[in-house]
C-alpha positions as CSV (number, residue, x, y, z in Angstrom):
1,V,39.9,21.3,82.5
2,Q,37.7,20.8,85.6
3,L,35.1,23.4,86.4
4,Q,33.3,23.7,89.8
5,A,30.4,26.1,90.0
6,S,28.8,27.3,93.2
7,G,26.7,30.0,94.7
8,G,23.2,29.0,93.5
9,G,20.2,29.0,95.7
10,L,16.7,30.4,96.3
11,V,16.1,34.1,96.2
12,Q,13.1,36.4,95.9
13,A,12.4,38.4,92.8
14,G,14.4,41.6,92.9
15,G,17.2,40.0,94.9
16,S,20.8,39.2,94.0
17,L,23.1,36.2,93.9
18,R,26.7,35.7,92.9
19,L,27.8,32.6,91.2
20,S,31.4,31.4,91.2
21,C,33.2,28.9,89.0
22,A,36.7,27.6,89.9
23,A,38.8,26.2,87.1
24,S,41.7,23.8,87.3
25,G,43.7,21.7,84.9
26,R,44.9,24.4,82.5
27,T,46.3,27.9,82.7
28,F,43.2,29.9,83.5
29,S,44.2,33.0,81.5
30,S,44.3,30.8,78.4
31,L,40.5,30.1,78.7
32,V,37.6,32.1,77.5
33,M,34.9,31.6,80.1
34,G,31.2,31.7,79.8
35,W,27.9,31.1,81.7
36,F,24.9,29.4,80.2
37,R,21.6,28.4,81.7
38,R,18.9,25.8,81.1
39,S,15.3,26.4,82.2
40,P,12.8,23.5,82.5
41,G,11.7,22.4,79.1
42,K,14.1,24.7,77.3
43,G,17.5,24.4,75.6
44,R,20.6,26.0,77.0
45,D,20.6,29.8,76.7
46,R,23.6,32.2,76.6
47,V,24.1,34.3,79.7
48,A,27.5,35.9,79.6
49,S,31.1,35.4,78.4
50,I,34.4,37.0,79.2
51,S,37.7,37.1,77.3
52,W,41.0,35.8,78.5
53,S,42.1,39.0,80.2
54,G,38.6,40.1,81.2
55,D,38.7,43.3,79.0
56,S,35.8,42.2,76.8
57,T,32.4,40.7,77.7
58,Y,29.2,39.7,76.0
59,Y,25.7,39.2,77.4
60,G,22.5,37.5,76.4
61,D,19.8,39.9,75.7
62,S,17.6,38.8,78.6
63,V,20.3,39.6,81.2
64,K,21.9,42.8,79.9
65,G,22.0,45.5,82.5
66,R,21.3,43.1,85.3
67,F,24.1,40.5,85.3
68,T,27.9,41.1,85.3
69,I,30.5,38.6,84.5
70,S,34.1,39.0,85.8
71,R,37.2,37.0,86.4
72,D,40.1,36.8,88.7
73,N,43.0,35.1,86.9
74,A,45.1,35.0,90.1
75,K,42.3,32.9,91.7
76,N,41.4,30.8,88.6
77,T,37.8,31.9,89.1
78,V,35.0,33.5,87.1
79,Y,32.0,35.2,88.7
80,L,28.5,36.0,87.7
81,Q,26.9,38.8,89.7
82,M,23.1,38.6,89.2
83,N,21.0,41.6,90.3
84,S,17.3,42.4,89.9
85,L,16.5,38.7,89.5
86,K,13.3,37.7,88.0
87,P,11.3,34.4,88.2
88,E,12.2,33.8,84.5
89,D,15.9,33.7,85.6
90,T,15.1,30.4,87.3
91,A,17.4,27.8,85.7
92,V,20.4,25.6,86.2
93,Y,23.4,27.7,85.5
94,Y,26.5,26.2,83.8
95,C,30.0,27.4,83.8
96,A,31.9,26.7,80.6
97,A,35.4,27.2,79.2
98,S,36.8,27.5,75.7
99,T,40.4,27.3,74.4
100,R,39.3,28.6,70.9
101,G,39.7,32.0,69.4
102,P,39.0,34.6,68.3
103,Y,36.9,36.1,70.9
104,N,33.9,38.0,69.5
105,S,30.1,37.9,69.5
106,R,30.0,35.1,67.0
107,S,32.1,32.9,69.3
108,F,29.6,33.3,72.1
109,R,27.7,30.1,71.4
110,E,27.3,26.8,73.2
111,D,29.1,24.6,70.7
112,N,32.3,26.7,70.9
113,Y,32.9,25.7,74.6
114,E,34.7,22.4,75.2
115,Y,34.5,22.1,78.9
116,W,31.5,22.3,81.2
117,G,30.8,22.4,84.9
118,Q,28.1,20.4,86.7
119,G,25.7,23.3,87.0
120,T,24.2,25.1,90.0
121,Q,20.5,25.7,90.5
122,V,19.1,29.2,90.8
123,T,15.5,29.6,91.8
124,V,13.8,33.0,91.9
125,S,10.5,33.1,93.6
126,S,7.8,35.7,92.8
């Protein structure tokens, strides 16, 4: 599975960005998709995940109510809409894919995802 993330950039606090991640190499609807991020000096944090069909999602506590994950199985793409951005959202954002089930809150962890994209930088200025 190859994952190509895009859409990062520089935005002011309170602004919005939408990240995209295009997948190839496997039937997209067979993949659980997730977004993680790594801030300078920190480990990788959970951001959001979405089930195969898109009917179930989970979010990290720090982004709940501000970020929305979605997917378009016809376009083999997962999205992360980020609103009300804060300087602490500054990080490299990684798209990830998992072939493993079941899909639940316990499966939303970094070591459950087998495939990773290259990351896209998001910088939020104050």
